[in-house]
ZAROVO-120183 format. One record per residue (C-alpha): residue number from 1; residue in one letter; x, y, z. Coordinates in nm, 3 decimals, m for minus. Example, Ala and Ser with C-alpha at 12.3 -4.5 7.8 and 13.67 -1.06 7.14 Angstrom:
BEGIN
    i  aa       xx       yy       zz
    1   A    1.230   m0.450    0.780
    2   S    1.367   m0.106    0.714
//
This chain:
BEGIN
    i  aa       xx       yy       zz
    1   M    5.681   m6.532  m10.791
    2   S    5.931   m6.249  m10.905
    3   L    5.819   m5.943  m11.144
    4   Q    6.053   m6.103  m11.408
    5   A    5.874   m6.437  m11.387
    6   T    5.660   m6.537  m11.676
    7   P    5.320   m6.672  m11.509
    8   R    5.237   m7.018  m11.529
    9   A    4.946   m6.938  m11.709
   10   N    5.133   m6.819  m12.012
   11   R    5.328   m7.102  m11.978
   12   V    5.327   m7.432  m12.261
   13   H    5.154   m7.697  m12.031
   14   I    5.320   m7.997  m12.124
   15   A    5.198   m8.301  m11.940
   16   V    5.327   m8.643  m11.888
   17   F    5.046   m8.915  m11.869
   18   G    5.141   m9.302  m11.882
   19   L    5.070   m9.585  m11.671
   20   R    5.184   m9.648  m11.328
   21   N    5.540   m9.725  m11.308
   22   S    5.625   m9.667  m11.673
   23   G    5.875   m9.434  m11.565
   24   K    5.716   m9.114  m11.579
   25   S    5.859   m8.907  m11.317
   26   S    6.234   m9.046  m11.393
   27   L    6.129   m8.852  m11.744
   28   V    6.010   m8.550  m11.549
   29   N    6.339   m8.539  m11.374
   30   L    6.573   m8.630  m11.670
   31   L    6.336   m8.354  m11.864
   32   T    6.385   m8.065  m11.598
   33   G    6.734   m8.162  m11.474
   34   Q    6.617   m8.177  m11.103
   35   N    6.460   m8.403  m10.911
   36   I    6.124   m8.307  m10.898
   37   S    5.932   m8.599  m10.872
   38   I    5.989   m8.897  m10.665
   39   V    6.108   m9.268  m10.815
   40   S    5.989   m9.559  m10.703
   41   G    5.943   m9.876  m10.778
   42   V    5.626   m9.899  m10.570
   43   A    5.318   m9.829  m10.786
   44   G    5.125   m9.537  m10.737
   45   T    5.381   m9.323  m10.591
   46   T    5.289   m9.017  m10.736
   47   T    4.966   m8.900  m10.594
   48   D    4.874   m8.548  m10.670
   49   P    5.026   m8.366  m11.003
   50   V    5.341   m8.212  m10.995
   51   Y    5.407   m7.897  m11.190
   52   K    5.774   m7.748  m11.262
   53   S    5.775   m7.437  m11.447
   54   M    6.154   m7.392  m11.661
   55   E    6.228   m7.319  m12.009
   56   I    6.326   m7.513  m12.318
   57   H    6.535   m7.369  m12.600
   58   G    6.304   m7.273  m12.874
   59   I    5.958   m7.314  m12.683
   60   G    6.028   m7.071  m12.442
   61   P    5.867   m7.054  m12.073
   62   C    5.658   m7.392  m12.005
   63   V    5.529   m7.573  m11.725
   64   I    5.613   m7.956  m11.679
   65   I    5.340   m8.154  m11.493
   66   D    5.398   m8.483  m11.364
   67   T    5.094   m8.721  m11.372
   68   A    4.938   m9.000  m11.164
   69   G    4.883   m9.367  m11.372
   70   F    4.547   m9.335  m11.514
   71   D    4.544   m9.708  m11.431
   72   D    4.547   m9.602  m11.043
   73   L    4.338   m9.797  m10.825
   74   G    4.057   m9.840  m10.575
   75   S    3.885   m9.502  m10.451
   76   I    4.147   m9.287  m10.397
   77   G    4.336   m9.369  m10.731
   78   E    3.997   m9.324  m10.880
   79   L    4.006   m8.929  m10.797
   80   R    4.337   m8.972  m10.859
   81   V    4.257   m9.036  m11.220
   82   E    3.990   m8.754  m11.183
   83   K    4.249   m8.524  m11.141
   84   T    4.495   m8.646  m11.443
   85   E    4.175   m8.615  m11.651
   86   K    4.144   m8.236  m11.554
   87   I    4.498   m8.194  m11.687
   88   A    4.431   m8.281  m12.003
   89   E    4.173   m7.986  m12.002
   90   K    4.500   m7.762  m11.969
   91   T    4.733   m7.932  m12.154
   92   D    4.950   m7.775  m12.453
   93   I    5.156   m8.105  m12.531
   94   A    5.128   m8.471  m12.391
   95   I    5.372   m8.703  m12.388
   96   L    5.283   m9.047  m12.323
   97   V    5.518   m9.252  m12.137
   98   L    5.546   m9.612  m12.239
   99   D    5.700   m9.896  m12.061
  100   G    5.966  m10.060  m12.290
  101   M    6.021  m10.345  m12.101
  102   T    5.623  m10.454  m12.086
  103   L    5.619  m10.334  m12.419
  104   K    5.917  m10.613  m12.483
  105   S    5.720  m10.871  m12.342
  106   C    5.459  m10.833  m12.569
  107   Y    5.610  m10.795  m12.878
  108   S    5.626  m11.117  m13.121
  109   G    5.629  m10.994  m13.452
  110   L    5.433  m10.736  m13.717
  111   L    5.099  m10.938  m13.665
  112   E    5.083  m10.857  m13.295
  113   N    5.136  m10.473  m13.301
  114   K    4.819  m10.369  m13.203
  115   R    4.801  m10.581  m12.874
  116   L    5.170  m10.380  m12.797
  117   L    4.925  m10.116  m12.545
  118   S    4.716  m10.195  m12.347
  119   D    4.314  m10.113  m12.321
  120   T    4.418   m9.820  m12.075
  121   E    4.661   m9.660  m12.247
  122   V    4.456   m9.678  m12.633
  123   K    4.197   m9.521  m12.432
  124   W    4.439   m9.251  m12.353
  125   L    4.569   m9.157  m12.658
  126   E    4.229   m9.166  m12.826
  127   L    4.089   m8.893  m12.546
  128   L    4.432   m8.676  m12.602
  129   K    4.362   m8.672  m12.997
  130   K    3.999   m8.639  m12.922
  131   K    4.065   m8.308  m12.748
  132   K    4.345   m8.199  m13.013
  133   I    4.637   m8.214  m12.798
  134   P    4.942   m8.291  m12.985
  135   V    5.098   m8.622  m12.816
  136   I    5.437   m8.753  m12.813
  137   G    5.518   m9.075  m12.773
  138   V    5.823   m9.211  m12.538
  139   L    5.940   m9.559  m12.566
  140   N    6.082   m9.582  m12.188
  141   K    6.387   m9.789  m12.047
  142   T    6.572   m9.841  m12.392
  143   D    6.910   m9.913  m12.189
  144   R    6.738  m10.219  m12.125
  145   L    6.604  m10.299  m12.476
  146   N    6.786  m10.457  m12.789
  147   N    6.491  m10.374  m13.028
  148   E    6.387  m10.020  m12.946
  149   T    6.341   m9.876  m13.315
  150   A    6.168  m10.144  m13.428
  151   L    5.890  m10.094  m13.156
  152   A    5.898   m9.702  m13.154
  153   K    5.827   m9.721  m13.565
  154   I    5.547  m10.036  m13.474
  155   I    5.403   m9.777  m13.250
  156   K    5.455   m9.477  m13.428
  157   D    5.278   m9.599  m13.778
  158   T    5.016   m9.788  m13.604
  159   F    4.878   m9.497  m13.359
  160   S    4.999   m9.234  m13.586
  161   I    5.247   m9.049  m13.347
  162   P    5.542   m8.960  m13.330
  163   V    5.713   m9.175  m13.081
  164   I    6.095   m9.134  m12.916
  165   P    6.324   m9.387  m12.751
  166   V    6.468   m9.269  m12.420
  167   S    6.655   m9.423  m12.157
  168   S    6.597   m9.221  m11.806
  169   K    6.870   m9.389  m11.666
  170   T    7.141   m9.276  m11.913
  171   G    6.965   m8.989  m12.067
  172   Q    6.958   m9.146  m12.393
  173   G    6.705   m8.942  m12.633
  174   I    6.613   m8.653  m12.468
  175   D    6.753   m8.382  m12.719
  176   L    6.567   m8.548  m12.963
  177   L    6.265   m8.559  m12.701
  178   R    6.294   m8.158  m12.689
  179   E    6.326   m8.134  m13.038
  180   E    5.998   m8.303  m13.109
  181   L    5.874   m8.078  m12.811
  182   I    5.906   m7.781  m13.047
  183   R    5.757   m7.930  m13.339
  184   S    5.447   m8.019  m13.153
  185   L    5.421   m7.705  m13.024
  186   P    5.058   m7.537  m13.150
  187   E    5.066   m7.257  m13.395
  188   D    4.758   m7.126  m13.161
  189   F    4.935   m7.179  m12.850
  190   E    4.839   m6.840  m12.770
  191   A    4.714   m6.521  m12.898
  192   D    5.008   m6.267  m13.063
  193   S    4.941   m6.017  m12.839
  194   I    4.664   m5.851  m12.606
  195   T    4.591   m5.522  m12.718
  196   G    4.633   m5.636  m13.073
  197   D    4.586   m5.359  m13.312
  198   L    4.375   m5.125  m13.073
  199   A    4.759   m4.960  m12.991
  200   G    5.069   m4.883  m13.175
  201   E    5.416   m4.724  m13.148
  202   G    5.353   m4.336  m13.012
  203   D    4.998   m4.363  m12.908
  204   L    4.860   m4.229  m12.546
  205   V    4.733   m4.539  m12.351
  206   L    4.532   m4.488  m12.051
  207   L    4.463   m4.717  m11.777
  208   V    4.179   m4.660  m11.556
  209   M    4.257   m4.899  m11.256
  210   P    4.001   m4.849  m10.912
  211   Q    4.285   m4.983  m10.580
  212   D    3.958   m5.165  m10.435
  213   I    3.928   m5.415  m10.174
  214   Q    4.002   m5.711  m10.448
  215   A    4.348   m5.525  m10.526
  216   P    4.630   m5.669  m10.389
  217   K    4.820   m5.415  m10.171
  218   G    5.126   m5.314  m10.273
  219   R    5.057   m5.474  m10.624
  220   L    4.870   m5.496  m10.960
  221   I    4.657   m5.749  m11.030
  222   L    4.785   m6.014  m11.352
  223   P    4.632   m5.829  m11.641
  224   Q    4.754   m5.499  m11.581
  225   V    5.098   m5.596  m11.545
  226   Q    5.109   m5.792  m11.886
  227   V    4.915   m5.499  m12.060
  228   I    5.129   m5.193  m11.910
  229   R    5.429   m5.448  m12.023
  230   E    5.318   m5.508  m12.377
  231   L    5.225   m5.134  m12.450
  232   L    5.531   m5.016  m12.310
  233   D    5.704   m5.272  m12.558
  234   K    5.522   m5.136  m12.809
  235   K    5.653   m4.784  m12.723
  236   C    5.297   m4.661  m12.647
  237   I    5.276   m4.364  m12.386
  238   V    5.118   m4.540  m12.102
  239   Q    4.915   m4.338  m11.847
  240   C    4.734   m4.539  m11.508
  241   V    4.454   m4.328  m11.316
  242   T    4.280   m4.492  m11.041
  243   T    3.853   m4.462  m11.198
  244   D    3.801   m4.104  m10.894
  245   K    4.124   m3.927  m11.122
  246   L    4.030   m4.008  m11.456
  247   E    3.888   m3.649  m11.553
  248   D    4.216   m3.506  m11.382
  249   G    4.415   m3.739  m11.598
  250   L    4.214   m3.636  m11.874
  251   K    4.287   m3.274  m11.773
  252   A    4.680   m3.368  m11.777
  253   S    4.721   m3.484  m12.104
  254   A    4.761   m3.247  m12.418
  255   K    4.576   m3.456  m12.657
  256   P    4.297   m3.739  m12.555
  257   P    4.392   m4.091  m12.530
  258   H    4.350   m4.341  m12.858
  259   L    4.272   m4.568  m12.649
  260   I    4.109   m4.600  m12.306
  261   I    4.136   m4.943  m12.100
  262   T    3.961   m4.953  m11.792
  263   D    3.812   m5.181  m11.500
  264   S    3.500   m5.374  m11.637
  265   Q    3.336   m5.283  m11.329
  266   A    3.410   m4.881  m11.445
  267   F    3.302   m4.926  m11.805
  268   R    2.994   m4.668  m11.772
  269   Y    3.131   m4.445  m11.547
  270   V    3.459   m4.420  m11.793
  271   Y    3.226   m4.434  m12.126
  272   D    2.999   m4.163  m12.029
  273   R    3.333   m3.910  m11.927
  274   K    3.563   m4.048  m12.183
  275   P    3.653   m3.824  m12.499
  276   K    3.452   m3.921  m12.838
  277   E    3.737   m3.970  m13.055
  278   S    3.913   m4.216  m12.784
  279   L    3.877   m4.623  m12.820
  280   L    3.750   m4.776  m12.545
  281   T    3.797   m5.129  m12.408
  282   S    3.863   m5.340  m12.050
  283   F    4.121   m5.564  m11.930
  284   S    3.833   m5.842  m11.916
  285   V    3.735   m5.810  m12.284
  286   L    4.076   m5.787  m12.417
  287   M    4.190   m6.141  m12.168
  288   A    3.872   m6.267  m12.327
  289   G    4.009   m6.218  m12.692
  290   Y    4.364   m6.347  m12.547
  291   K    4.265   m6.685  m12.360
  292   G    3.981   m6.755  m12.514
  293   D    3.668   m6.702  m12.782
  294   L    3.569   m6.331  m12.782
  295   K    3.386   m6.405  m13.056
  296   Y    3.172   m6.675  m12.917
  297   F    3.176   m6.439  m12.586
  298   V    3.003   m6.117  m12.723
  299   K    2.764   m6.341  m12.972
  300   S    2.659   m6.559  m12.626
  301   A    2.589   m6.236  m12.444
  302   A    2.227   m6.201  m12.653
  303   A    2.112   m6.504  m12.422
  304   I    2.074   m6.288  m12.134
  305   E    1.770   m6.151  m12.310
  306   L    1.637   m6.528  m12.334
  307   L    1.674   m6.554  m11.883
  308   T    1.371   m6.541  m11.642
  309   E    1.313   m6.596  m11.288
  310   N    1.295   m6.972  m11.387
  311   S    1.662   m6.961  m11.557
  312   K    2.010   m7.084  m11.372
  313   V    2.374   m6.897  m11.450
  314   L    2.704   m7.046  m11.371
  315   I    2.981   m6.774  m11.285
  316   A    3.304   m6.986  m11.338
  317   E    3.614   m6.811  m11.173
  318   A    3.963   m6.931  m11.256
  319   C    4.089   m6.865  m10.923
  320   T    3.949   m6.956  m10.598
  321   H    3.930   m6.697  m10.274
  322   A    3.700   m6.593  m10.040
  323   P    3.414   m6.394  m10.101
  324   L    3.424   m5.990  m10.040
  325   D    3.162   m5.758  m10.015
  326   E    3.223   m5.575  m10.338
  327   D    3.328   m5.939  m10.518
  328   I    3.275   m5.863  m10.919
  329   G    3.191   m6.234  m11.015
  330   R    3.006   m6.311  m10.680
  331   V    2.814   m6.027  m10.565
  332   K    2.806   m5.706  m10.858
  333   I    2.691   m5.957  m11.160
  334   P    2.467   m6.159  m11.010
  335   A    2.310   m5.807  m10.829
  336   M    2.296   m5.637  m11.197
  337   L    2.183   m6.008  m11.309
  338   R    1.858   m5.966  m11.112
  339   K    1.823   m5.611  m11.169
  340   R    1.700   m5.678  m11.481
  341   I    1.598   m6.026  m11.478
  342   G    1.423   m6.045  m11.141
  343   E    1.562   m6.210  m10.785
  344   G    1.445   m6.540  m10.870
  345   L    1.705   m6.584  m11.115
  346   K    1.927   m6.883  m10.933
  347   V    2.330   m6.821  m10.973
  348   D    2.592   m7.100  m10.926
  349   V    2.967   m6.995  m10.840
  350   A    3.208   m7.221  m10.960
  351   G    3.587   m7.169  m10.795
  352   G    3.872   m7.290  m10.989
  353   S    3.914   m7.626  m11.141
  354   D    3.551   m7.655  m10.956
  355   F    3.371   m7.663  m11.331
  356   P    3.066   m7.903  m11.365
  357   A    3.076   m8.178  m11.548
  358   D    2.711   m8.172  m11.705
  359   L    2.657   m7.815  m11.779
  360   T    2.346   m7.848  m11.937
  361   A    2.098   m7.740  m11.613
  362   Y    2.226   m7.377  m11.698
  363   D    2.084   m7.136  m11.921
  364   L    2.440   m6.883  m11.946
  365   I    2.761   m6.973  m11.829
  366   I    2.978   m6.637  m11.749
  367   H    3.349   m6.678  m11.708
  368   C    3.603   m6.451  m11.564
  369   G    3.934   m6.307  m11.746
  370   S    4.121   m6.645  m11.675
  371   C    4.436   m6.442  m11.623
  372   M    4.508   m6.746  m11.391
  373   F    4.436   m7.034  m11.680
  374   N    4.593   m7.094  m11.975
  375   R    4.442   m7.073  m12.317
  376   K    4.396   m7.437  m12.349
  377   H    4.237   m7.452  m12.040
  378   V    3.979   m7.178  m12.141
  379   L    3.907   m7.330  m12.460
  380   S    3.844   m7.667  m12.332
  381   R    3.578   m7.494  m12.076
  382   V    3.421   m7.350  m12.418
  383   E    3.426   m7.655  m12.641
  384   K    3.228   m7.821  m12.306
  385   A    2.987   m7.544  m12.363
  386   K    2.905   m7.583  m12.710
  387   A    2.883   m7.953  m12.665
  388   A    2.571   m7.893  m12.440
  389   G    2.425   m7.613  m12.634
  390   V    2.506   m7.381  m12.350
  391   P    2.623   m7.002  m12.408
  392   M    2.913   m6.867  m12.249
  393   T    3.057   m6.547  m12.221
  394   N    3.291   m6.319  m12.006
  395   Y    3.263   m6.066  m11.730
  396   G    3.352   m5.760  m11.894
  397   V    3.117   m5.877  m12.199
  398   V    2.834   m5.914  m12.009
  399   I    2.926   m5.573  m11.799
  400   A    2.942   m5.387  m12.121
  401   Y    2.586   m5.553  m12.274
  402   L    2.421   m5.444  m11.908
  403   T    2.524   m5.103  m11.940
  404   G    2.431   m5.063  m12.315
  405   I    2.757   m4.987  m12.466
  406   L    2.837   m5.337  m12.603
  407   K    2.856   m5.176  m12.952
  408   D    3.081   m4.889  m12.877
  409   V    3.348   m5.142  m12.684
  410   S    3.670   m5.154  m12.977
  411   M    3.834   m5.485  m12.975
  412   P    4.160   m5.560  m13.203
  413   A    4.039   m5.630  m13.562
  414   Q    4.000   m5.990  m13.587
  415   L    3.761   m5.936  m13.354
  416   S    3.585   m5.615  m13.412
  417   L    3.191   m5.625  m13.416
  418   R    3.184   m5.346  m13.655
//
């Protein structure tokens, strides 16, 4: 991915769901204008989810996801359906593709309209609605119908979703679908800003960015890039130093920084050396507010006081990688917790999409900054934690709490602890 490309985690996720052979892949190809997905009359052609990053005028950067049919059969089919279910966790807008020819054969008047959709389609529609995902119905294969308007109205009235008649063969209705996608964009898709009101035009902002073995050689990690770009857009004066050059950076400035943003691992070191008038936060804390529920993460940090050596903690990482000696989630945070609570504390690690279905065995969940997840994905995990009654917090919040400085960490006004 080039430096100019929008990361997938910051794109609107539009997922296409439906039964096998309903025309999902054909619709994805039509919507993207490319042959992204294999189209075949053989049921179950699409196995793993297929992603295509693109831009839709009125929405901006987005990613279209083609999924396996949610009626797939057999042991392999069950695994495909499980993957489709995981896609729902990160979906901002869902397109439910309905086979117009199948519906036509079921249609016999208004009294029969409730039987137009299969039990599986109704189940998935209810699942998507329960997750508060906007759903757009697409009545596909309309080039072979003559009653698409009536069918679309019946489905719309019965299931309370917008329904767009579309022909993947002729392109009919695709512009109306794009317009409906724009209307369906959730208002809270993404926070307006990472740094919020912590910095404005003309403010000097000092970024403390240790380049340890976890930092990719020759590159900056994604949160650092995103924060730098936002601060430049705000017309801030941006200064970057590694941890060992913090004091030199402070001396080089004519005035104290208005804001210091540090890697969470250096929280205490920077706190002890920063000017009193300088605000302090971390990349992880800012990402928690940008991607997730920072208020809940801060509140949940207090659960650390209830942990004992018999407790169980889950470390959740958005990406998967080989563990390193200095790994913050797998090494440093567990070590900090055990130093405070005892060596008997059990810590599990889940990477990438491997998030446990049953969270009730855990006393606390600690999530990374989630730079590789979209906001919907993070919030779906927050809801799972709340439903299971398990407190969930974030790397940066935990480190600030354990080092005794959380009350002094600055956050955007709407998330402030003060």
